[in-house]
C-alpha positions as CSV (number, residue, x, y, z in Angstrom):
1,M,156.7,147.4,60.0
2,Q,158.6,146.3,56.9
3,P,157.3,143.6,54.5
4,I,158.7,140.6,54.9
5,T,157.4,139.0,51.8
6,E,155.1,139.5,48.9
7,Y,151.4,138.8,48.4
8,A,151.4,136.1,45.5
9,P,148.1,136.4,43.6
10,A,149.3,134.2,40.5
11,R,149.8,131.4,42.9
12,I,146.3,131.7,44.4
13,A,144.7,132.4,40.7
14,I,146.5,128.9,39.7
15,L,145.3,127.1,42.7
16,A,141.7,128.7,42.1
17,L,141.8,127.5,38.2
18,I,143.1,123.7,39.4
19,R,139.9,123.8,41.7
20,L,137.7,125.0,38.9
21,V,139.0,122.5,36.6
22,F,138.1,119.6,39.0
23,G,134.5,121.1,39.7
24,L,133.9,121.3,36.1
25,L,135.0,117.6,35.7
26,L,132.7,116.5,38.5
27,G,130.0,118.3,37.4
28,V,130.3,116.4,34.1
29,V,130.4,113.3,35.9
30,A,127.3,114.3,38.0
31,G,125.4,115.3,34.7
32,A,126.2,111.8,33.3
33,V,124.9,110.1,36.2
34,L,121.9,112.3,36.2
35,W,121.3,111.6,32.5
36,A,121.6,108.0,32.6
37,V,119.1,107.7,35.6
38,S,116.5,110.1,34.3
39,I,116.7,109.7,30.6
40,G,119.2,106.5,29.6
41,D,118.6,103.0,30.2
42,M,120.1,102.9,33.6
43,K,117.4,100.8,35.3
44,P,117.7,98.1,38.0
45,T,117.9,94.7,36.4
46,K,119.0,92.3,39.0
47,P,118.0,92.2,42.4
48,G,121.3,93.3,44.0
49,D,121.5,96.5,41.9
50,M,121.1,99.8,43.1
51,P,117.5,101.4,42.9
52,S,117.2,104.8,40.4
53,W,116.2,106.8,43.1
54,W,119.5,106.2,45.1
55,M,121.5,106.8,41.9
56,F,119.9,110.2,41.5
57,L,120.7,111.3,45.1
58,V,124.1,110.3,44.5
59,G,124.1,112.6,41.1
60,L,122.5,115.5,42.9
61,G,125.2,115.1,45.5
62,L,128.0,114.8,42.9
63,G,126.2,117.9,41.5
64,L,126.4,120.1,44.6
65,A,130.0,119.0,45.5
66,A,130.8,120.2,41.8
67,L,128.7,123.6,42.3
68,N,130.8,124.3,45.3
69,F,134.2,123.3,43.7
70,V,133.2,125.7,40.9
71,A,132.0,128.5,43.3
72,G,134.8,128.2,45.4
73,G,137.2,128.4,42.3
74,V,135.6,131.6,41.1
75,G,135.8,132.8,44.7
76,R,139.5,132.3,44.8
77,I,140.6,134.0,41.5
78,A,138.2,137.0,42.9
79,S,140.3,137.0,46.2
80,A,143.4,136.7,44.3
81,F,143.4,140.1,43.4
82,A,142.4,141.4,46.7
83,R,144.0,144.7,47.5
84,D,146.3,145.3,50.5
85,C,147.3,142.0,51.7
86,Y,150.7,141.8,53.3
87,F,152.8,140.1,55.6
88,R,154.7,142.5,57.6
89,A,157.2,142.7,60.8
90,G,159.1,145.1,62.9
91,P,160.0,145.7,66.2
92,A,156.6,146.4,67.4
93,G,155.7,142.7,66.1
94,V,153.7,141.2,63.3
95,A,150.9,142.4,61.0
96,I,149.4,140.2,58.3
97,R,146.4,140.8,55.9
98,T,145.2,138.2,53.7
99,P,141.8,136.8,52.4
100,K,139.6,134.1,53.8
101,N,137.6,131.8,51.7
102,G,134.1,130.8,52.6
103,W,131.3,128.4,51.3
104,F,130.4,129.0,47.6
105,G,133.1,131.5,46.5
106,R,132.5,134.2,49.3
107,Y,135.6,135.5,50.8
108,W,136.4,138.4,53.2
109,I,139.5,139.9,54.4
110,V,140.9,139.1,57.8
111,E,143.9,141.1,59.5
112,H,145.8,139.8,62.2
113,R,148.1,142.1,64.4
114,F,149.9,140.9,67.3
115,G,153.5,142.1,69.2
116,W,156.2,139.9,69.6
117,S,155.3,139.2,73.6
118,E,151.9,137.7,72.2
119,I,153.8,135.0,70.3
120,E,154.5,131.8,72.1
121,Q,155.8,129.9,69.1
122,I,156.3,129.9,65.5
123,V,155.8,126.7,63.9
124,Y,156.6,125.5,60.1
125,F,153.9,123.0,60.0
126,V,153.4,120.3,57.0
127,Q,150.0,118.9,56.5
128,R,149.9,115.3,55.0
129,I,147.5,113.0,53.8
130,N,149.0,109.2,53.9
131,L,152.4,110.7,54.4
132,I,152.1,112.9,51.2
133,P,152.8,116.5,51.8
134,V,149.6,118.4,50.7
135,S,150.1,121.7,52.2
136,R,152.4,124.0,54.3
137,E,151.5,126.9,56.7
138,L,153.1,129.1,59.2
139,R,151.4,128.5,62.5
140,F,151.5,131.3,65.2
141,A,150.5,129.9,68.9
142,L,149.5,133.1,70.9
143,T,149.0,133.9,74.7
144,G,145.4,132.6,75.6
145,N,145.5,129.6,73.1
146,R,144.8,131.4,70.3
147,K,146.2,129.8,67.0
148,I,146.7,131.6,64.1
149,A,147.5,129.6,60.7
150,I,148.9,131.2,57.4
151,E,148.7,129.1,54.3
152,R,151.9,129.1,52.4
153,H,150.0,129.8,49.0
154,F,149.2,133.3,50.3
155,F,152.8,134.5,50.1
156,S,155.8,134.1,47.7
157,A,158.4,133.2,50.1
158,N,158.9,129.7,51.5
159,V,157.5,128.9,54.8
160,K,160.7,127.7,56.4
161,E,162.4,130.9,55.3
162,L,159.4,133.3,56.9
163,Q,159.7,131.2,60.2
164,Q,163.6,131.9,60.2
165,K,163.3,135.6,59.6
166,L,160.5,136.1,62.5
167,L,162.8,134.1,64.7
168,A,165.0,136.1,64.1
169,M,163.3,139.2,64.3
170,M,162.0,138.1,67.5
171,E,165.4,137.3,69.0
172,A,166.2,140.9,68.1
173,A,163.1,142.4,69.7
174,G,164.2,141.0,72.9
175,R,161.7,138.0,73.3
């Protein structure tokens, strides 16, 4: 099998740094809320004000979210430099090896291998929030209702180019 595209650790590390900075900013907000409730003068004065214990729970929730973002950023930086990650294809099929991120910075390496006969469809997919594209991925629909999604930030090539290369190789393989 020949490499189709290169693994992009710098892109993953940059996205991880963005996540890390967002987590730190969220942590500052959580710290400010907790400080205002516990030490500061944030006490309910009117009948419609939130009780102090409720704002304390909000601060704790923000703190846990900040911890998740910071730990996720650190874990993604570590996963950016994982070894032996690749995207290969050849006459036998496709082989992909990438890190998969878990909760609180954990990650593991996932390897997919499948032949051309197992692939039903290769789809270029754009995830959108309120019509704004937020990420792109290459989705493989395999036999047996299995689906595999490969996010764009793992590799240097454009997802649309990858799809075109793979469809051409699939056609050349007789599928």
